[in-house]
C-alpha positions as CSV (number, residue, x, y, z in Angstrom):
1,Q,0.0,0.1,0.1
2,V,1.5,3.2,-1.0
3,Q,2.2,5.9,1.8
4,L,1.4,9.5,1.2
5,V,3.3,12.5,3.0
6,E,1.7,16.1,2.3
7,S,3.8,19.2,3.1
8,G,3.4,22.8,2.1
9,G,0.8,24.2,4.1
10,G,0.8,27.3,6.5
11,L,-0.6,30.8,7.2
12,V,-1.0,33.1,4.3
13,E,-3.3,36.2,4.0
14,P,-6.5,36.4,1.8
15,G,-5.4,36.7,-2.0
16,G,-2.2,34.9,-1.4
17,S,-0.9,31.4,-2.8
18,L,0.5,28.2,-1.4
19,R,1.9,25.1,-3.2
20,L,1.2,21.7,-1.2
21,S,2.9,18.7,-2.0
22,C,2.0,14.9,-1.6
23,E,5.1,12.7,-1.7
24,A,4.4,8.8,-2.1
25,S,6.4,6.1,-1.2
26,R,6.5,4.6,-4.5
27,S,5.9,5.4,-8.4
28,I,2.3,7.0,-8.8
29,S,2.6,6.9,-12.5
30,S,0.6,3.3,-11.8
31,I,-2.0,4.9,-9.5
32,Y,-4.9,5.8,-11.9
33,V,-6.1,8.7,-9.8
34,M,-4.6,11.1,-7.0
35,R,-7.1,13.2,-5.4
36,W,-7.1,16.3,-2.7
37,Y,-9.3,16.7,-0.2
38,R,-9.8,19.0,2.6
39,Q,-11.7,19.4,5.9
40,A,-12.6,22.5,7.7
41,P,-13.2,22.7,11.4
42,G,-16.7,21.3,12.4
43,K,-17.2,20.0,8.3
44,E,-17.3,16.8,6.6
45,R,-14.3,16.3,4.7
46,E,-14.8,17.3,0.9
47,F,-13.2,16.6,-2.8
48,V,-11.0,19.2,-3.9
49,A,-9.4,18.1,-6.9
50,W,-8.2,14.9,-8.7
51,I,-5.9,14.0,-11.7
52,D,-5.5,10.8,-13.5
53,S,-2.7,8.9,-14.9
54,G,-3.3,10.5,-18.1
55,G,-3.3,13.9,-17.2
56,I,-7.1,14.4,-17.0
57,T,-8.1,17.0,-14.0
58,N,-11.2,17.8,-12.4
59,Y,-12.0,20.2,-9.8
60,A,-14.6,21.2,-7.0
61,G,-16.6,24.0,-8.2
62,A,-15.6,26.1,-5.2
63,V,-12.0,26.0,-6.4
64,E,-12.1,25.7,-10.0
65,G,-10.3,28.6,-11.7
66,R,-7.9,29.1,-8.4
67,F,-6.5,25.7,-7.7
68,T,-4.6,23.5,-10.0
69,I,-3.3,19.7,-9.4
70,S,-0.2,18.6,-11.1
71,T,2.2,15.6,-10.9
72,N,5.7,14.9,-11.1
73,N,6.2,11.4,-11.8
74,A,10.0,11.2,-11.7
75,K,9.6,12.6,-8.0
76,N,6.3,10.7,-7.1
77,T,4.7,13.6,-6.0
78,V,1.6,15.2,-6.7
79,Y,0.9,18.8,-6.1
80,L,-1.8,21.3,-5.5
81,Q,-1.3,25.0,-6.6
82,M,-3.7,27.4,-4.7
83,N,-4.1,31.0,-5.6
84,S,-6.2,33.8,-4.7
85,L,-6.9,32.1,-1.3
86,K,-9.9,32.8,0.7
87,R,-10.7,32.5,4.4
88,E,-13.1,29.7,3.4
89,D,-10.2,27.7,1.9
90,T,-9.0,27.3,5.7
91,A,-9.0,23.6,6.2
92,V,-6.6,20.6,6.7
93,Y,-5.6,19.4,3.1
94,Y,-5.3,15.7,2.5
95,C,-3.8,13.4,-0.3
96,N,-5.5,10.3,-1.7
97,G,-4.4,7.6,-3.7
98,Q,-5.1,4.0,-4.0
99,K,-7.3,4.2,-0.9
100,S,-4.4,5.3,1.3
101,W,-4.3,8.7,2.9
102,G,-1.6,11.1,4.1
103,Q,-1.6,12.9,7.5
104,G,-2.9,16.0,6.0
105,T,-1.2,19.5,6.3
106,Q,-3.1,22.7,7.8
107,V,-3.6,25.5,5.6
108,T,-4.9,28.9,7.3
109,V,-6.1,31.8,5.4
110,S,-6.3,34.9,7.6
111,S,-5.0,38.5,7.8
């Protein structure tokens, strides 16, 4: 089973940017779909974005146009570039692939 480790979270002001990384313990090229989810305080975990092995992407409506998911297969890493961040983007962000989850990375958007 693949192990996933997220990084890149932090505190950012509204309108700012962050790039999250999710490093896998083995090649992700054979994993059909990699996903990002997030969970805000007091809310259920929600889908953010996915990318398949062919590079096709899909986004939740709340982040489309602001977030970009991508992969670097040579580094076994999935990225989530987050631009024009809003306070409502504050959450713990999780990486998911092949039924495995990372530990999450906290993103806080606040002035």
